[in-house]
C-alpha positions in Angstrom: 0.1 -0.1 -0.2 1.0 3.4 -0.9 2.5 5.2 2.3 0.8 8.6 1.7 -2.6 6.6 0.7 -2.7 4.9 3.6 -1.6 8.0 5.6 -4.5 9.8 4.2 -6.9 7.1 4.8 -6.1 6.4 8.6 -6.1 10.0 9.0 -9.6 10.9 7.5 -10.7 7.6 9.3 -9.4 9.1 12.7 -10.9 12.6 12.1 -14.2 10.9 11.9 -14.2 10.1 15.4 -16.3 6.6 15.1 -19.0 8.1 12.4 -19.0 6.8 9.0 -16.7 7.7 6.5 -17.8 6.9 2.8 -15.8 5.3 0.5 -16.7 7.5 -2.5 -15.7 10.5 -0.6 -12.4 9.2 0.3 -12.0 8.2 -3.2 -13.0 11.6 -4.7 -10.8 13.3 -2.4 -7.9 11.2 -2.9 -8.6 11.0 -6.7 -8.3 7.2 -6.7 -11.3 4.6 -7.3 -13.6 2.8 -4.8 -12.2 -0.4 -5.5 -8.7 1.1 -4.7 -10.4 2.4 -1.3 -11.7 -1.2 -0.7 -8.6 -2.8 -1.5 -6.6 -0.1 1.0 -9.2 -1.3 3.4 -8.7 -5.0 3.3 -5.0 -4.3 3.6 -5.6 -2.3 6.8 -7.6 -4.8 8.1 -4.7 -7.7 7.5 -2.7 -5.1 9.6 -4.9 -5.4 12.4 -6.8 -2.4 12.1 -10.6 -3.0 13.1 -12.9 -1.4 10.3 -16.2 -2.0 10.2 -18.2 -1.7 6.8 -21.9 0.3 7.3 -23.9 -0.7 4.2 -24.5 2.4 2.4 -22.8 4.3 5.0 -19.2 3.6 4.9 -16.1 2.8 6.8 -15.6 3.0 10.8 -12.4 2.8 12.5 -13.4 0.8 15.6 -10.0 0.5 17.0 -6.0 0.6 15.8 -3.2 -1.7 16.5 -0.4 -0.7 19.0 2.0 -0.4 16.8 4.5 2.3 15.5 3.2 2.7 11.9 4.7 5.9 10.2 1.1 6.5 8.7 -0.4 6.0 12.1 2.1 8.4 13.7 1.5 10.9 10.6 -2.1 10.6 10.8 -1.9 12.0 14.5 0.6 14.7 13.7 -0.2 18.2 14.7 3.5 19.3 14.0 4.7 22.0 11.4 7.2 19.7 9.8 8.7 17.1 12.6 7.7 13.8 12.1 6.5 14.4 8.1 9.7 12.6 7.2 9.8 8.9 9.0 12.5 6.5 8.7 10.9 3.1 10.1 12.4 -0.5 10.5 11.1 -3.2 12.5 14.5 -3.8 14.1 17.6 -1.9 14.4 20.9 -2.1 16.2 20.0 1.7 17.2 18.3 4.4 16.1 21.2 6.8 16.8 23.7 6.0 14.0 20.5 5.7 11.4 19.7 9.2 12.4 23.1 10.5 12.3 23.8 9.2 9.0 20.5 10.8 7.5 21.4 13.9 8.8 25.0 13.7 7.3 23.2 12.9 4.1 20.8 16.4 4.5 17.7 14.9 6.0 15.3 17.7 7.1 14.5 18.8 10.6 12.2 16.8 12.2 13.3 13.4 10.4 11.9 10.5 12.7 13.8 7.6 13.2 11.7 4.7 15.1 11.6 1.3 15.3 9.8 -1.6 17.4 13.2 -3.0 18.9 16.8 -2.2 19.7 19.4 -5.2 19.7 22.0 -2.1 20.6 20.2 0.7 22.5 22.2 2.7 24.7 22.3 5.7 26.7 24.7 7.9 28.4 28.2 7.0 28.8 27.2 4.1 26.4 25.2 2.1 29.0 23.1 -0.4 27.2 19.4 0.0 27.3 16.7 -2.7 27.3 14.6 -2.0 24.3 11.7 -4.6 24.4 10.4 -5.2 21.0 6.8 -3.5 20.7 6.7 -2.6 24.1 8.4 0.8 24.1 9.1 3.8 22.2 12.7 3.7 20.5 13.1 6.8 18.5 15.8 9.7 17.0 14.8 13.1 15.8 16.9 15.3 13.6 17.4 18.9 14.7 18.8 21.6 13.2 18.5 24.9 15.4 20.4 28.0 14.2 22.6 28.1 17.3 26.1 28.3 18.3 27.3 24.8 20.0 27.7 26.3 23.4 24.0 26.4 23.4 23.7 22.5 22.3 23.8 20.9 25.7 20.5 22.5 26.8 18.4 20.6 24.3 18.4 17.7 26.4 16.7 19.8 29.1 14.6 21.2 26.7 13.3 17.7 25.3 12.7 16.3 28.9 10.2 19.1 29.2 8.5 18.0 25.7 8.5 14.1 26.6 7.3 15.2 30.3 4.4 17.4 28.7 3.5 14.7 26.3 3.2 11.9 28.6 1.4 13.9 31.3 -1.2 15.0 28.3 -1.7 11.0 27.3 -1.4 9.4 30.7 -2.4 11.9 33.2 0.7 10.5 35.0 3.0 13.7 35.9 6.8 12.6 35.4 9.7 14.0 37.3 12.8 14.9 35.5 15.9 13.8 37.0 18.9 16.2 35.7 20.3 15.8 33.2 18.1 13.5 30.8 16.2 10.8 32.7 12.5 10.8 33.9 11.1 9.2 36.8 7.6 8.2 38.0 7.3 7.1 41.8 11.3 7.3 41.8 11.6 4.8 38.8 13.3 5.3 35.5 10.8 5.7 32.1 12.4 7.4 30.3 16.2 8.5 28.7 17.1 11.1 26.8 20.4 11.0 24.6 21.6 14.2 22.6 24.7 14.0 19.9 25.7 16.5 18.2 27.3 17.4 14.5 28.9 20.6 14.3 31.3 22.5 12.8 33.4 26.0 13.8 30.5 28.0 12.3 28.0 26.3 14.6 25.6 23.0 14.9 24.9 21.4 11.8 22.5 18.7 13.8 21.6 17.3 16.6 20.4 13.6 17.1 18.0 13.6 19.7 17.6 9.9 21.0 14.4 9.2 23.1 14.0 5.7 25.0 10.3 5.5 27.0 9.5 2.2 28.7 5.6 2.4 27.8 3.7 -0.9 27.7 6.2 -3.1 29.7 4.8 -5.2 32.5 7.3 -5.1 35.3 8.3 -9.1 34.2 9.6 -7.4 30.8 12.1 -6.1 32.3 15.5 -7.8 33.1 16.4 -9.2 36.6 19.0 -6.3 37.3 16.6 -3.1 36.4 13.6 -4.5 37.7 13.8 -2.9 40.9 14.7 0.8 39.4 12.9 0.8 36.3 8.9 1.2 35.3 6.5 2.4 32.4 3.8 4.3 31.8 1.7 1.2 31.4 2.3 0.2 35.4 2.1 3.6 36.6 -1.3 4.6 34.9 -2.7 1.7 34.8 -3.8 1.9 31.0 -2.3 0.5 27.4 -0.9 3.6 25.8 -1.3 4.2 22.4 2.4 4.6 21.2 1.8 6.4 17.8 0.0 8.8 19.3 2.5 9.5 22.2 5.1 9.8 19.4 3.0 12.3 17.5 2.6 14.4 21.0 6.2 14.2 21.7 7.2 15.6 18.5 4.5 18.3 19.0 6.1 19.7 22.0 9.3 19.2 20.5 8.9 21.5 17.9 7.2 24.0 19.9 10.0 23.9 22.5 12.9 24.1 20.4 11.5 26.7 18.4 11.0 29.2 21.7 14.7 27.8 23.1 15.9 29.3 19.6 14.0 32.4 19.4 13.5 33.3 23.1 16.3 31.4 25.0 16.1 29.0 27.7 14.1 30.9 30.8 10.5 30.2 30.0 11.7 26.5 29.5 13.7 26.3 32.4 10.8 27.2 34.7 8.5 24.7 33.2 11.7 21.9 34.0 12.3 23.8 37.1 8.5 22.7 38.2 9.0 19.0 36.5 12.2 18.6 38.8 12.8 16.2 41.4 16.4 17.0 41.5 16.4 20.5 43.0 16.2 21.0 46.4 17.1 17.7 47.3 20.4 15.9 47.9 22.3 14.3 45.6 25.5 12.5 44.3 27.1 13.6 41.5 29.5 11.6 39.8 31.7 13.4 37.0 34.6 11.9 35.0 36.8 13.3 38.0 35.1 14.0 41.2 32.4 12.8 43.2 30.2 15.6 44.9 27.6 15.3 47.4 25.2 17.8 48.6 22.2 19.9 47.7 20.8 20.4 44.6 19.9 24.6 44.7 19.7 25.7 41.0 19.9 25.0 37.3 21.5 28.0 35.8 20.5 29.6 32.0 23.3 27.5 30.7 21.8 24.3 32.0 24.4 23.7 34.7 23.6 21.9 38.0 24.8 24.0 40.8 25.2 21.7 44.4 25.8 23.0 47.6 28.1 20.7 49.0 28.1 20.3 53.1 30.8 22.3 53.6 29.1 25.3 52.1 30.9 25.4 48.8 28.8 25.2 45.9 30.0 23.5 42.7 28.7 23.9 39.2 28.4 20.6 37.5 28.2 20.6 33.6 27.6 16.8 33.0 27.1 14.1 35.6 25.6 10.7 36.9 23.2 11.9 40.0 21.7 9.8 42.0 18.9 11.2 44.3 20.0 10.4 47.9 17.4 9.6 50.6 
């Protein structure tokens, strides 16, 4: 099935919100035959879409499968350009290197790389990320902000706010942001964000924003070594999450907040980050490549630096570190 036709059909069925949509109307709008529409509907049914045919009235989308189908994602988009180009594979080693390659080849801003499973998913400091097939969201987005390189690190914080807003919209569960790149629910990790940069002396060419979300995992889906520290949106909310709709919502907020940061700076986004933060005001252990600092996280600067007041009263600015929340 042509991707564009599939996207257009799904978009119309979803916008109808359960009302019958006539085959003739779709055929006229897409300039194809009613027979072609019927064939497309049959193929959608084979792919798991529950579509009811009502005599003399048309087609009703009763239920869509939980798949990261590019057409399903795009049918839910509310963006200007993010997500309008999608590179989808059922299984990838990791979405990051694919997105890096596409960015180097000139892929437009907002290009999405997404898969159902990763075999070599990774987080910060090359740590492995468990990527259960069909359960989570494993994606990378190409950003091309017109900013100098020193403004790039804050995009991890921008993305954290975007993902937190999207999760809250979709699940009514409010995640907490742990500086610099994790989202927690009830103290357990559900989301990791990895930002990598392609740059030259003149500025940023591209940012590759990797986002991994435990969406529909049961606790037993996690390996034993992380069962006590990981959670999922389904565990937290008690409800199955429509992953494609969540992806579309993330892209919406990522596009909005990225534009705000480029045009207005970090201040307004910083306020939202602080509202979601579980780091500020708490005692933390910050492990850098050289030192370990223990104290109270007291401030996030406009440059995204975390300030920690040590037990001796000294204040340290931390640019990059692993943070552990101390009880």
